[in-house]
GUTOR-243411 format. One record per atom (N, C-alpha, C): atom name; x, y, z. Coordinates in pm, 1 decimal. Atoms other than C-alpha are relative to their C-alpha. Example, Ala and Ser with C-alpha at 12.3 -4.5 7.8 and 13.67 -1.06 7.14 Angstrom:
BEGIN
ATOM atom        u        v        w
ATOM    N     89.0   -119.0      0.0
ATOM   CA   1230.0   -450.0    780.0
ATOM    C     90.0    120.0      0.0
ATOM    N    -82.0   -119.0     -6.0
ATOM   CA   1367.0   -106.0    714.0
ATOM    C    -77.0    109.0     73.0
//
This chain:
BEGIN
ATOM atom        u        v        w
ATOM    N     54.6    -99.1     30.7
ATOM   CA     10.5     -1.0    -11.9
ATOM    C     81.2    134.7     -1.1
ATOM    N   -102.7   -106.9     -0.5
ATOM   CA    154.6    326.5    -87.9
ATOM    C    -34.5    106.0     84.6
ATOM    N     41.5   -117.7   -114.8
ATOM   CA    153.8    659.1    129.0
ATOM    C   -114.4     53.6    -45.7
ATOM    N    146.1    -77.2     43.3
ATOM   CA   -141.7    823.8    -67.8
ATOM    C   -106.0    -76.3     25.8
ATOM    N    113.5    126.5    -18.0
ATOM   CA   -357.1    500.8    -49.1
ATOM    C    -14.1      1.6    160.9
ATOM    N     -5.1      9.9   -139.2
ATOM   CA   -279.5    496.2    316.0
ATOM    C    -80.5    112.7     84.5
ATOM    N     85.1   -120.5    -64.0
ATOM   CA   -403.0    837.7    399.3
ATOM    C   -121.6     12.7    -28.3
ATOM    N    127.0     40.8     22.1
ATOM   CA   -700.9    784.6    203.6
ATOM    C    -91.1    -65.8     88.2
ATOM    N     55.9     87.4    -87.5
ATOM   CA   -776.8    491.6    421.4
ATOM    C    -51.6     61.0    137.0
ATOM    N     29.1    -81.5   -127.4
ATOM   CA   -717.9    680.8    762.6
ATOM    C    -89.3    103.7     13.8
ATOM    N    109.2    -76.3     21.0
ATOM   CA   -942.7    950.2    621.3
ATOM    C   -106.9    -51.3     21.7
ATOM    N    119.4    100.3    -35.8
ATOM   CA  -1201.0    720.1    577.1
ATOM    C    -67.9    -43.1    121.0
ATOM    N     37.1     55.9   -102.2
ATOM   CA  -1208.2    566.0    868.3
ATOM    C      1.0    101.0    117.2
ATOM    N     49.0   -117.6   -108.3
ATOM   CA  -1173.4    891.4   1094.5
ATOM    C    -81.8     39.7    -64.7
ATOM    N    135.3    -63.7     55.3
ATOM   CA  -1463.6   1045.1    893.7
ATOM    C   -117.8    -91.3     53.4
ATOM    N    100.7     87.5    -17.5
ATOM   CA  -1675.1    732.2    958.2
ATOM    C    -23.5    -41.6    161.7
ATOM    N     -9.3     11.0   -170.9
ATOM   CA  -1590.1    718.9   1341.9
ATOM    C    -83.2    123.8     18.4
ATOM    N     55.6   -158.5    -23.1
ATOM   CA  -1672.1   1112.7   1356.1
ATOM    C   -153.2     -9.4    -36.0
ATOM    N    128.3    -38.8     13.6
ATOM   CA  -1991.2   1125.6   1156.1
ATOM    C   -120.1   -122.7      4.4
ATOM    N     91.3    114.5     -7.2
ATOM   CA  -2179.4    768.3   1219.3
ATOM    C    -88.4     41.1    114.1
ATOM    N     78.5    -36.1   -122.2
ATOM   CA  -2292.8    903.2   1579.8
ATOM    C   -114.1     96.9    -71.9
ATOM    N     71.1    -81.4     31.9
ATOM   CA  -2426.7   1201.1   1400.8
ATOM    C   -131.4    -46.1    -95.0
ATOM    N     84.7     64.2     96.5
ATOM   CA  -2597.2   1029.9   1136.4
ATOM    C   -120.7   -111.6     62.2
ATOM    N    127.3     52.2    -76.6
ATOM   CA  -2781.8    789.5   1378.2
ATOM    C   -101.5     74.6     89.2
ATOM    N     71.5   -124.2    -66.4
ATOM   CA  -2878.5   1078.1   1564.8
ATOM    C   -142.8     59.9    -80.3
ATOM    N    103.3   -115.3     88.9
ATOM   CA  -3046.8   1250.2   1279.3
ATOM    C   -126.4    -99.3    -63.1
ATOM    N    106.8    120.2     34.3
ATOM   CA  -3214.2    909.4   1177.0
ATOM    C    -89.3    -40.8     77.8
ATOM    N     87.8     20.1   -108.6
ATOM   CA  -3345.8    867.6   1503.3
ATOM    C   -105.4    117.1     13.6
ATOM    N     95.7    -91.1    -42.9
ATOM   CA  -3495.5   1206.6   1526.5
ATOM    C    -98.9     10.5   -116.8
ATOM    N     75.9     -8.0     88.7
ATOM   CA  -3636.4   1169.2   1178.6
ATOM    C   -116.3    -78.8    -18.9
ATOM    N     91.6    118.5     -4.2
ATOM   CA  -3821.8    845.1   1250.3
ATOM    C    -65.8    -14.1    101.2
ATOM    N     96.5      3.1    -93.0
ATOM   CA  -3976.7    916.3   1566.6
ATOM    C   -123.7     70.7    -44.8
ATOM    N    125.8    -28.2     16.5
ATOM   CA  -4355.3    973.1   1556.7
ATOM    C    -51.0     92.5    142.7
ATOM    N     14.7    -74.0    -87.5
ATOM   CA  -4369.0   1168.0   1884.2
ATOM    C     39.6    151.8    -38.6
ATOM    N    -22.9   -125.8     11.5
ATOM   CA  -4448.9   1548.6   1874.4
ATOM    C    101.1     32.5     85.2
ATOM    N   -136.6    -64.1    -47.0
ATOM   CA  -4153.0   1789.5   1964.4
ATOM    C    -46.5    -26.3    180.3
ATOM    N     67.1    -30.4   -164.5
ATOM   CA  -4359.4   1847.5   2326.7
ATOM    C     45.2   -110.4     66.1
ATOM    N     42.6    129.2    -65.7
ATOM   CA  -4391.9   1471.8   2408.8
ATOM    C    132.1    -68.3     11.2
ATOM    N   -150.1     79.4      2.8
ATOM   CA  -3994.8   1391.0   2332.4
ATOM    C     47.1     44.2    162.8
ATOM    N    -57.1    -30.0   -114.7
ATOM   CA  -3892.5   1579.6   2645.9
ATOM    C    -71.5    -88.8    106.0
ATOM    N      4.9     95.6   -100.8
ATOM   CA  -3863.1   1379.7   2941.0
ATOM    C    -53.5     82.8    120.7
ATOM    N     66.3    -68.8   -115.6
ATOM   CA  -4117.0   1500.5   3221.1
ATOM    C    -25.4    -57.9    111.7
ATOM    N     25.4     84.5   -111.4
ATOM   CA  -4094.7   1198.3   3418.9
ATOM    C     78.3     38.0    157.0
ATOM    N    -68.0    -37.4   -128.6
ATOM   CA  -3866.6   1356.3   3665.2
ATOM    C      5.3    186.4      9.7
ATOM    N     92.5   -143.9    -45.0
ATOM   CA  -4062.5   1708.9   3691.4
ATOM    C      5.8     54.2    117.6
ATOM    N     38.6    -86.5   -116.1
ATOM   CA  -4052.0   1912.4   3985.3
ATOM    C    -26.1    128.2     15.3
ATOM    N    -14.7   -162.9      6.0
ATOM   CA  -4150.5   2254.8   4047.0
ATOM    C     97.7     37.5     89.2
ATOM    N    -98.4    -57.4    -49.6
ATOM   CA  -3909.0   2485.7   4126.2
ATOM    C    -47.6     90.0    120.9
ATOM    N     -1.7    -98.2   -118.7
ATOM   CA  -3895.4   2661.2   4473.5
ATOM    C      0.9    156.8    -47.1
ATOM    N    -32.2   -166.8     50.1
ATOM   CA  -3940.9   3049.3   4511.3
ATOM    C    136.1     17.2     31.4
ATOM    N   -146.9    -54.5    -20.0
ATOM   CA  -3586.4   3050.0   4616.4
ATOM    C     47.5    -52.6   -126.1
ATOM    N    -42.7     39.8    146.1
ATOM   CA  -3519.1   2855.5   4267.1
ATOM    C    -26.7    106.9    -95.5
ATOM    N     63.0    -96.5     92.9
ATOM   CA  -3732.8   3110.0   4117.5
ATOM    C     65.1    124.8     19.4
ATOM    N    -76.5   -134.4    -45.3
ATOM   CA  -3583.3   3399.4   4300.4
ATOM    C    169.4      5.2    -51.9
ATOM    N   -156.4     37.7     32.8
ATOM   CA  -3197.0   3270.4   4222.1
ATOM    C    -20.7     23.0   -172.4
ATOM    N    -29.4    -36.0    133.5
ATOM   CA  -3284.2   3236.6   3825.6
ATOM    C    -70.7    182.2    -53.1
ATOM    N     36.2   -183.8     32.1
ATOM   CA  -3471.0   3627.9   3842.0
ATOM    C    134.8     89.2     29.5
ATOM    N   -129.3    -51.2     -4.1
ATOM   CA  -3136.8   3723.0   3981.2
ATOM    C    101.2    -30.5   -101.0
ATOM    N    -72.4     27.1    116.8
ATOM   CA  -2930.9   3557.9   3717.8
ATOM    C    -34.8     78.2   -121.1
ATOM    N     29.3    -59.5    129.8
ATOM   CA  -3141.2   3750.6   3440.7
ATOM    C    -17.3    160.7     62.5
ATOM    N     -0.4   -147.1    -37.5
ATOM   CA  -3074.1   4079.9   3654.6
ATOM    C   -140.9     62.8     19.7
ATOM    N    141.4    -18.7    -34.3
ATOM   CA  -3433.2   4119.1   3754.1
ATOM    C     -5.6     53.0    126.8
ATOM    N      4.0    -47.6   -128.6
ATOM   CA  -3482.2   4375.3   4028.7
ATOM    C   -152.5    -24.2     51.8
ATOM    N    171.5    -10.1    -22.4
ATOM   CA  -3805.8   4262.0   4212.2
ATOM    C    -46.8    122.5     84.9
ATOM    N     42.6    -92.9    -62.5
ATOM   CA  -3813.9   4578.4   4380.6
ATOM    C    -99.1    116.4   -113.8
ATOM    N     41.1    -85.4    106.2
ATOM   CA  -3922.9   4729.1   4040.2
ATOM    C    -44.5    -92.8   -118.2
ATOM    N     62.3     70.4    127.0
ATOM   CA  -4136.0   4527.5   3824.6
ATOM    C   -109.9     76.8    -90.1
ATOM    N     80.8    -55.2     87.6
ATOM   CA  -4278.3   4731.5   3582.7
ATOM    C     41.2     11.2   -149.2
ATOM    N    -15.9     30.4    139.0
ATOM   CA  -4291.0   4564.3   3254.8
ATOM    C    158.6    -68.1    -39.1
ATOM    N   -103.0     39.4     16.1
ATOM   CA  -3992.9   4379.3   3333.1
ATOM    C     13.2   -161.1    -82.4
ATOM    N     13.2    134.0     66.8
ATOM   CA  -3931.9   4058.1   3113.9
ATOM    C     99.2   -140.8     37.5
ATOM    N    -70.6    103.8    -58.1
ATOM   CA  -3865.8   3715.8   3276.9
ATOM    C    -18.1   -123.9    -81.9
ATOM    N     -2.6    112.7     78.5
ATOM   CA  -3746.4   3414.6   3090.7
ATOM    C    -42.1   -151.6     58.8
ATOM    N     17.5    137.4    -72.6
ATOM   CA  -3935.2   3084.0   3221.0
ATOM    C    114.2    -85.2    -25.4
ATOM    N    -80.3     78.6    -49.0
ATOM   CA  -3717.2   2808.4   3354.1
ATOM    C    -42.4   -115.3     -3.4
ATOM    N     44.0    135.7    -34.8
ATOM   CA  -3762.8   2446.8   3391.8
ATOM    C    -46.5    -27.7    118.7
ATOM    N     76.1     30.2   -129.9
ATOM   CA  -3984.2   2369.2   3668.6
ATOM    C    -72.8     94.0     67.5
ATOM    N     79.9   -118.9    -14.7
ATOM   CA  -4119.8   2717.0   3681.6
ATOM    C   -158.3     -6.5    -16.2
ATOM    N    155.1     -2.3    -14.1
ATOM   CA  -4507.6   2754.2   3761.5
ATOM    C    -27.7    147.3     22.9
ATOM    N     61.6   -125.3    -44.3
ATOM   CA  -4703.5   3066.5   3781.2
ATOM    C    -17.8     32.8    128.3
ATOM    N     17.6      9.0   -140.5
ATOM   CA  -4795.6   2998.7   4129.8
ATOM    C     96.0     34.0     74.5
ATOM    N   -143.9     -5.2    -59.0
ATOM   CA  -4435.9   2996.3   4213.3
ATOM    C     77.9    138.7    -34.5
ATOM    N    -56.2   -101.1     80.6
ATOM   CA  -4346.7   3281.9   3975.8
ATOM    C    -94.5    121.3     84.9
ATOM    N    112.0    -92.0    -88.8
ATOM   CA  -4642.4   3475.3   4182.0
ATOM    C     18.2      4.1    143.8
ATOM    N    -34.3     -5.8   -155.9
ATOM   CA  -4497.4   3393.0   4533.9
ATOM    C    122.5     99.9     -0.5
ATOM    N   -133.2   -118.9    -15.6
ATOM   CA  -4160.7   3583.4   4454.1
ATOM    C    -20.6    104.8    -39.5
ATOM    N      5.9   -136.5     44.4
ATOM   CA  -4294.4   3855.3   4263.7
ATOM    C    -97.1     61.0     72.3
ATOM    N    117.3    -68.0    -72.6
ATOM   CA  -4598.7   3932.2   4465.8
ATOM    C    -66.3     88.6    -93.9
ATOM    N    104.2    -34.1    120.6
ATOM   CA  -4816.1   3964.4   4141.5
ATOM    C    -66.8   -131.0    -20.2
ATOM    N    100.6    143.2    -15.4
ATOM   CA  -5113.8   3742.9   4145.1
ATOM    C     13.0    -63.2   -144.1
ATOM    N      5.6     90.6    130.4
ATOM   CA  -5132.0   3432.1   3908.6
ATOM    C    -91.9     58.6   -101.8
ATOM    N     90.7    -61.1    107.4
ATOM   CA  -5429.9   3595.8   3746.7
ATOM    C     82.2    102.2    -66.8
ATOM    N    -66.6    -89.1     57.6
ATOM   CA  -5240.1   3909.1   3682.6
ATOM    C    124.4     -7.5    -93.4
ATOM    N   -150.3     38.3    106.5
ATOM   CA  -4933.8   3736.6   3517.2
ATOM    C    -89.9    -84.4    -87.6
ATOM    N     55.7     77.5    120.3
ATOM   CA  -5170.2   3520.4   3310.4
ATOM    C    -65.3    144.7   -104.7
ATOM    N     88.1   -103.5     49.9
ATOM   CA  -5367.1   3837.1   3217.2
ATOM    C     96.9    129.6    -81.4
ATOM    N   -113.3    -87.8     45.0
ATOM   CA  -5068.9   4056.0   3145.1
ATOM    C     76.8    -76.7   -136.7
ATOM    N    -54.4    110.1     67.8
ATOM   CA  -4923.4   3738.1   2961.9
ATOM    C    -93.1    -40.0   -105.0
ATOM    N    106.3     66.7     66.0
ATOM   CA  -5232.3   3648.5   2754.9
ATOM    C      1.7   -160.4      1.6
ATOM    N    -14.8    178.0    -47.6
ATOM   CA  -5207.4   3285.0   2921.4
ATOM    C   -180.3    -16.0     24.4
ATOM    N    136.4     49.7      3.0
ATOM   CA  -5561.3   3136.9   2870.7
ATOM    C     -1.9   -126.8    133.7
ATOM    N    -18.6    120.5    -96.4
ATOM   CA  -5445.6   2800.8   3076.2
ATOM    C    120.9     31.0     74.0
ATOM    N    -96.5      6.4   -121.8
ATOM   CA  -5244.9   2893.6   3389.9
ATOM    C    101.4    -84.8     43.1
ATOM    N    -68.8    120.0     -7.4
ATOM   CA  -5114.1   2544.6   3405.8
ATOM    C     89.0    -10.7   -120.3
ATOM    N    -61.0      3.2    124.6
ATOM   CA  -4945.4   2579.7   3056.2
ATOM    C     69.2     95.2    -25.4
ATOM    N   -101.9    -77.3     53.6
ATOM   CA  -4638.9   2770.1   3045.1
ATOM    C    123.0    -68.7    -19.1
ATOM    N   -107.3     75.4     70.8
ATOM   CA  -4331.8   2697.5   2854.7
ATOM    C    166.2     58.8      2.6
ATOM    N   -142.2    -68.1    -12.6
ATOM   CA  -3953.6   2704.4   2909.9
ATOM    C     57.9     92.4    -94.7
ATOM    N    -13.1    -61.4    115.9
ATOM   CA  -3830.9   2975.0   2700.6
ATOM    C   -108.6    134.0     -9.5
ATOM    N     79.5   -107.3     14.3
ATOM   CA  -4119.2   3182.8   2745.4
ATOM    C    -10.8    104.6     60.4
ATOM    N    -67.1   -125.1    -27.5
ATOM   CA  -4086.8   3530.8   2774.7
ATOM    C   -127.4     63.5     85.9
ATOM    N    113.7    -69.7   -106.9
ATOM   CA  -4332.9   3669.5   3098.9
ATOM    C      2.5    128.2     12.2
ATOM    N      2.8   -146.6    -40.4
ATOM   CA  -4387.9   4040.2   3134.6
ATOM    C    -68.0      0.4    166.0
ATOM    N     55.7    -26.4   -149.3
ATOM   CA  -4378.7   4113.9   3521.0
ATOM    C    -33.0    146.8     34.7
ATOM    N     42.3   -136.5    -42.9
ATOM   CA  -4601.0   4427.7   3593.5
ATOM    C    -78.4    -20.0    116.5
ATOM    N     76.3      1.7   -130.6
ATOM   CA  -4666.1   4491.3   3949.2
ATOM    C   -112.6    141.1     -4.1
ATOM    N    109.7    -90.1    -17.7
ATOM   CA  -4899.5   4780.3   3870.6
ATOM    C   -117.3    -35.8   -143.2
ATOM    N     87.0      2.9     98.3
ATOM   CA  -5224.4   4788.6   3669.1
ATOM    C   -107.2   -112.9     81.1
ATOM    N    116.5     95.2    -63.9
ATOM   CA  -5530.6   4543.9   3717.3
ATOM    C    -29.3    -58.2   -119.9
ATOM    N     74.1    126.8     68.5
ATOM   CA  -5732.1   4260.1   3592.4
ATOM    C   -124.0     19.6     -9.4
ATOM    N    133.7      3.0    -17.9
ATOM   CA  -6066.9   4302.6   3438.5
ATOM    C   -110.0   -106.6     86.8
ATOM    N     99.0    112.4    -45.9
ATOM   CA  -6365.8   4118.6   3617.7
ATOM    C    -38.6    -98.3   -116.1
ATOM    N     39.5     64.2     99.1
ATOM   CA  -6441.8   3978.9   3299.9
ATOM    C    100.9    -81.1    -40.2
ATOM    N    -99.0    112.6     53.1
ATOM   CA  -6102.7   3797.2   3220.8
ATOM    C    -26.0   -147.3     68.6
ATOM    N     22.5    162.3    -51.2
ATOM   CA  -6145.2   3423.5   3238.0
ATOM    C    110.8    -91.8    -54.9
ATOM    N   -136.0     87.5     35.6
ATOM   CA  -5863.5   3139.5   3238.0
ATOM    C    -61.5   -126.6     57.0
ATOM    N     47.9    136.1    -17.4
ATOM   CA  -5857.0   2778.2   3316.0
ATOM    C    131.9    -61.7     70.1
ATOM    N    -98.9     39.7    -71.6
ATOM   CA  -5626.5   2613.4   3553.1
ATOM    C     20.6     39.2    132.7
ATOM    N    -29.8    -51.1   -140.9
ATOM   CA  -5454.5   2662.2   3895.4
ATOM    C    117.4     65.0     27.2
ATOM    N   -126.6    -69.6     14.1
ATOM   CA  -5123.3   2794.9   3802.0
ATOM    C     73.2   -120.9     66.6
ATOM    N    -75.5     83.1    -63.7
ATOM   CA  -4958.5   2481.6   3964.5
ATOM    C     72.4    -68.4   -123.5
ATOM    N    -65.0    111.5    122.0
ATOM   CA  -4839.3   2289.5   3634.2
ATOM    C     92.9     77.7   -109.7
ATOM    N    -60.0    -79.4    107.3
ATOM   CA  -4622.4   2385.0   3352.6
ATOM    C     39.1   -115.4   -130.2
ATOM    N    -29.3    112.9    107.8
ATOM   CA  -4538.9   2206.0   3014.1
ATOM    C    136.6     19.2    -56.8
//
């Protein structure tokens, strides 16, 4: 085997070793019939405590003493009721300000507007109890 032939063989083998896991992962993702939302592992989901949510807000540079249109990015384990406990903004107000009809349905990455001021019209309706998350 000459020098150039060996180089092609080694390059081919290294390419196969590097690219095979990527190809397998792509095939697995393309052949699943589950919707993306159902692919997440929620079997170990536990609601964040107010302390954890407060720490998340601190990392996002949120001043809890000045919540006038502040944006909060929902984290894994957050619930509206726990966000409410930390911000002292009612679950109903959080839902109203963020146009959430099912208060048990918030998503990781969703941006919530935290606004301590204002009111919720009596006609505003919603479902859920604020304890869940998707």
